Backbone as a printed PyTorch tensor [residue, N CA C, xyz], in Angstrom:
tensor([[[ -5.1280, -17.1840,  -2.6040],
         [ -4.9120, -15.7300,  -2.5630],
         [ -4.9210, -15.1120,  -1.2600]],

        [[ -5.8420, -15.6100,  -0.2160],
         [ -5.8900, -15.4570,   0.9150],
         [ -4.8790, -15.9700,   1.9910]],

        [[ -3.3070, -16.4440,   1.6470],
         [ -2.6120, -16.9460,   2.3230],
         [ -1.4900, -15.9290,   1.9640]],

        [[ -0.4730, -16.1550,   2.6130],
         [  1.1100, -15.5480,   2.3100],
         [  0.7320, -14.2930,   2.4360]],

        [[  1.7170, -13.0220,   1.9590],
         [  1.3400, -11.9820,   2.0570],
         [  0.0850, -10.8660,   1.7930]],

        [[ -0.7090, -11.5100,   0.6900],
         [ -1.5530, -10.9720,   0.1290],
         [ -2.9460, -11.1590,   1.1390]],

        [[ -2.8340, -12.3160,   1.8090],
         [ -3.4150, -12.4920,   3.2230],
         [ -3.5310, -11.6760,   3.9050]],

        [[ -2.1590, -11.1860,   4.3830],
         [ -2.2910,  -9.7850,   5.3530],
         [ -2.8270,  -8.3540,   4.9510]],

        [[ -2.8580,  -8.2130,   3.9320],
         [ -3.2370,  -7.2390,   3.3040],
         [ -3.5960,  -7.2980,   1.4900]],

        [[ -4.4710,  -6.2540,   1.4450],
         [ -4.9130,  -6.7770,  -0.4300],
         [ -4.1100,  -5.9140,  -1.3080]],

        [[ -3.2910,  -4.8790,  -0.3900],
         [ -2.1940,  -4.0440,  -1.5060],
         [ -0.8630,  -4.4260,  -0.9480]],

        [[ -0.4600,  -4.9160,  -0.1890],
         [  0.7310,  -5.4180,   0.3360],
         [  1.7510,  -4.7480,  -0.2340]],

        [[  1.7160,  -4.9880,  -1.5400],
         [  2.8980,  -4.6130,  -2.2010],
         [  3.2570,  -3.1390,  -1.8690]],

        [[  2.4730,  -2.6260,  -2.0160],
         [  2.1080,  -1.1130,  -1.6730],
         [  3.3680,  -0.7730,  -0.2240]],

        [[  2.6170,  -1.3290,   0.5310],
         [  3.4990,  -1.1750,   1.4850],
         [  4.6380,  -1.4610,   1.7360]],

        [[  5.0910,  -2.5610,   0.8870],
         [  6.7610,  -2.7110,   0.3060],
         [  7.3670,  -1.1730,  -0.1770]],

        [[  6.6390,  -0.9920,  -0.8850],
         [  6.9770,   0.5660,  -1.7080],
         [  7.1960,   1.4230,  -0.7610]],

        [[  6.2550,   1.5580,   0.0370],
         [  6.3290,   2.9150,   0.8970],
         [  7.6330,   3.0130,   1.9440]],

        [[  8.1040,   1.4790,   2.8220],
         [  8.7950,   1.2800,   3.4920],
         [  9.8560,   1.3870,   2.5310]],

        [[ 10.1570,   1.2490,   1.4190],
         [ 11.4550,   1.3470,   1.0290],
         [ 11.8300,   2.6120,   0.6210]],

        [[ 10.6990,   3.5450,   0.1580],
         [ 11.1700,   4.8270,   0.1780],
         [ 11.2530,   5.8120,   1.3940]],

        [[ 10.8360,   5.2800,   2.2580],
         [ 11.2890,   5.9850,   3.7740],
         [ 12.5700,   5.6810,   3.7350]],

        [[ 12.8980,   4.2470,   3.8860],
         [ 14.2810,   3.4800,   3.9620],
         [ 15.5230,   4.4090,   3.2410]],

        [[ 14.7370,   5.1680,   2.2210],
         [ 15.7100,   6.0490,   1.2970],
         [ 16.0680,   7.4670,   1.4530]],

        [[ 14.7980,   7.9110,   2.1390],
         [ 14.7350,   9.1660,   2.6590],
         [ 15.7710,   9.6110,   3.7780]],

        [[ 15.4190,   8.2780,   4.5430],
         [ 15.8250,   8.7690,   5.7160],
         [ 17.5330,   8.9830,   5.5450]],

        [[ 18.4930,   8.5230,   5.2350],
         [ 20.0480,   9.0450,   4.9170],
         [ 19.8430,  10.1290,   4.3280]],

        [[ 19.2340,  10.4670,   3.2550],
         [ 18.9780,  12.1470,   2.6170],
         [ 18.2910,  12.8800,   3.5650]],

        [[ 17.9340,  12.6430,   4.7610],
         [ 17.5940,  13.7570,   5.6900],
         [ 18.4010,  13.8950,   6.6960]],

        [[ 18.9980,  12.1420,   7.1160],
         [ 19.8100,  12.6550,   8.2270],
         [ 21.6960,  13.5660,   7.6870]],

        [[ 22.1610,  13.0490,   6.5410],
         [ 22.9570,  13.8530,   5.8180],
         [ 22.4500,  15.3870,   5.5660]],

        [[ 21.6720,  16.0470,   5.4010],
         [ 21.7640,  17.2590,   4.9870],
         [ 20.1320,  17.7880,   5.8490]],

        [[ 19.6030,  17.2200,   6.7800],
         [ 18.6790,  17.9500,   8.0340],
         [ 17.7610,  18.6070,   6.9190]],

        [[ 17.5390,  18.4120,   5.8970],
         [ 15.9380,  18.9970,   4.8720],
         [ 15.1520,  18.0500,   4.9800]],

        [[ 14.5410,  18.2080,   4.7670],
         [ 13.1220,  17.6220,   4.6890],
         [ 12.7150,  17.3840,   3.1820]],

        [[ 13.2950,  17.6410,   2.3360],
         [ 13.0730,  17.6190,   0.9300],
         [ 12.9110,  16.1190,   0.2420]],

        [[ 13.6190,  14.9670,   1.1840],
         [ 14.1850,  13.9930,   1.1050],
         [ 12.5420,  13.1000,   1.2190]],

        [[ 11.5460,  13.3360,   2.3080],
         [ 10.3290,  12.8160,   2.6050],
         [  9.3790,  13.1360,   1.6120]],

        [[  9.7710,  14.0830,   1.0250],
         [  8.8730,  14.3290,  -0.3210],
         [  8.8560,  12.5880,  -1.1390]],

        [[  9.8390,  11.6330,  -1.3970],
         [  9.8330,  11.0960,  -1.7910],
         [  8.5150,   9.6400,  -0.8870]],

        [[  8.3940,   9.5110,  -0.2360],
         [  7.2360,   8.7630,   0.5300],
         [  6.1230,   8.8860,   0.8210]],

        [[  6.0030,  10.7350,   0.7080],
         [  4.5830,  11.1070,   0.7010],
         [  4.2280,  11.2840,  -0.5400]],

        [[  5.2830,  11.4480,  -1.8540],
         [  4.4090,  11.0550,  -2.7090],
         [  3.8060,   9.6380,  -3.3430]],

        [[  4.7280,   8.5320,  -2.8780],
         [  3.9180,   7.2860,  -2.6030],
         [  3.0180,   7.1450,  -2.2930]],

        [[  2.4270,   7.3220,  -0.4620],
         [  1.5580,   7.4480,  -0.0060],
         [  0.0360,   8.4500,  -1.0410]],

        [[  0.2430,   9.2570,  -1.4840],
         [ -0.3160,   9.9610,  -2.3610],
         [ -0.9020,   9.4890,  -3.0670]],

        [[  0.0110,   8.5180,  -4.1830],
         [ -0.2510,   7.9980,  -5.3510],
         [ -0.9230,   6.7820,  -4.9350]],

        [[ -0.5160,   5.7810,  -4.1070],
         [ -0.9040,   4.6840,  -3.7420],
         [ -2.5580,   4.5050,  -3.0810]],

        [[ -2.7450,   5.7160,  -2.2490],
         [ -3.9510,   5.9810,  -1.6330],
         [ -5.1040,   5.2760,  -2.3120]],

        [[ -5.3240,   6.5880,  -3.3600],
         [ -6.5740,   6.8940,  -4.9250],
         [ -6.3130,   5.3630,  -5.1810]],

        [[ -5.2920,   4.9020,  -5.4370],
         [ -4.7670,   3.8290,  -6.8130],
         [ -5.3740,   2.6170,  -5.9530]],

        [[ -5.4820,   1.9510,  -4.5370],
         [ -6.2070,   0.9290,  -4.2360],
         [ -7.6940,   1.0090,  -4.3190]],

        [[ -7.8820,   2.0880,  -4.0040],
         [ -9.3990,   2.1050,  -4.1530],
         [-10.0470,   2.1470,  -5.7910]],

        [[ -9.0150,   2.5930,  -6.9150],
         [ -8.9640,   2.0980,  -8.0970],
         [ -9.0990,   0.5560,  -8.3420]],

        [[ -8.0430,   0.1110,  -7.7420],
         [ -7.9350,  -1.3490,  -7.5790],
         [ -8.4830,  -2.3340,  -7.7820]],

        [[ -9.2240,  -1.9890,  -6.3250],
         [-10.5340,  -2.6620,  -5.6270],
         [-11.7770,  -2.5210,  -6.4360]],

        [[-11.9330,  -1.1950,  -6.8260],
         [-13.2520,  -1.2680,  -8.1840],
         [-13.0020,  -2.1390,  -9.2810]],

        [[-11.7590,  -1.8610,  -9.7230],
         [-11.6410,  -3.1100, -11.4290],
         [-11.8760,  -4.2870, -10.9040]],

        [[-10.6960,  -5.0540, -10.1030],
         [-11.0340,  -6.3490,  -9.2120],
         [-12.3930,  -6.8140,  -8.9180]],

        [[-13.2930,  -5.7000,  -8.3300],
         [-14.8610,  -5.8340,  -8.3670],
         [-15.2510,  -6.0550,  -9.3320]],

        [[-15.5290,  -5.4910, -10.4230],
         [-16.1940,  -5.5130, -11.4700],
         [-15.5970,  -6.8010, -12.2710]],

        [[-14.4330,  -7.1840, -12.0770],
         [-14.0130,  -8.3370, -13.0690],
         [-13.8720,  -9.5630, -12.3190]],

        [[-13.9810,  -9.8300, -10.8090],
         [-14.0910, -10.9510, -10.4440],
         [-15.3370, -10.9970,  -9.6630]],

        [[-16.2020,  -9.9130,  -9.3600],
         [-17.6150, -10.1530,  -8.8760],
         [-17.4700, -10.7010,  -7.1870]],

        [[-18.2190, -11.7080,  -7.3600],
         [-18.4250, -12.3770,  -5.9310],
         [-17.4780, -12.8320,  -5.0960]],

        [[-15.9430, -13.3960,  -6.2200],
         [-14.9900, -13.7530,  -5.5330],
         [-13.9690, -13.1810,  -5.1630]],

        [[-14.0060, -11.2870,  -5.6650],
         [-13.2740, -10.5430,  -4.9530],
         [-14.0830,  -9.7900,  -3.3410]],

        [[-15.5560, -10.3390,  -3.6330],
         [-16.3280,  -9.7090,  -2.1470],
         [-15.3550, -10.4370,  -1.5190]],

        [[-15.4730, -11.6570,  -1.4730],
         [-15.2350, -12.7010,  -0.5210],
         [-13.7810, -12.4230,  -0.2950]],

        [[-13.1900, -12.3980,  -1.2470],
         [-11.9380, -11.9660,  -0.3170],
         [-11.6190, -10.6420,   0.2480]],

        [[-12.4750,  -9.5630,  -0.2920],
         [-12.2320,  -8.1270,   0.6680],
         [-12.5900,  -8.6190,   2.1230]],

        [[-13.9980,  -9.5590,   1.9490],
         [-14.1660,  -9.9640,   3.7630],
         [-13.1480, -10.6500,   4.3510]],

        [[-12.2380, -11.8860,   3.4870],
         [-11.2700, -12.4410,   4.4310],
         [-10.2340, -11.5530,   4.6800]],

        [[ -9.6670, -10.7700,   3.8340],
         [ -8.3490,  -9.9040,   4.0710],
         [ -9.3700,  -8.5660,   4.1270]],

        [[ -9.7340,  -7.8120,   5.3430],
         [ -9.6500,  -6.3530,   5.5270],
         [ -9.2800,  -5.7140,   5.2770]],

        [[ -7.8900,  -5.4430,   5.1780],
         [ -6.8060,  -4.7390,   5.1840],
         [ -6.7410,  -4.0710,   3.6500]],

        [[ -6.2520,  -3.0000,   3.7500],
         [ -5.8970,  -2.8120,   2.2870],
         [ -4.4070,  -2.6570,   2.0330]],

        [[ -3.7020,  -1.6730,   2.9180],
         [ -2.4180,  -1.5580,   2.4910],
         [ -1.8930,  -2.2780,   3.8520]],

        [[ -1.9670,  -1.4770,   4.9780],
         [ -1.0300,  -2.1510,   6.1460],
         [ -1.9320,  -3.1820,   7.2230]],

        [[ -1.4210,  -4.2640,   7.3440],
         [ -1.9240,  -5.1250,   7.9020],
         [ -2.2130,  -4.9840,   9.1990]],

        [[ -3.6490,  -5.0060,   9.9240],
         [ -4.4190,  -4.7850,  11.3500],
         [ -4.2120,  -3.2220,  11.7820]],

        [[ -3.6470,  -2.3220,  10.6750],
         [ -4.1520,  -0.7500,  10.7420],
         [ -5.1850,  -0.6070,   9.9570]],

        [[ -4.3680,  -0.4020,   8.3880],
         [ -5.8740,  -0.3760,   7.4510],
         [ -5.5250,  -1.1970,   6.4860]]])
């Protein structure tokens, strides 16, 4: 689990979803000039930030010391080398 994508951050799949939502918002913004398309990535950020805290708590309860070891080995939550 500490190698590959999940060795970069504990919830790397959330980063992929956020990047995808940004990629989908950019064309809408460029065509319309409206900020409305940016609600999509903002929604994902608002969804995933609290969710990763809940996921960590559930995994800590389920896996105990193994999850603590994983959190020490992979300190980043969503964005590698940032957070």
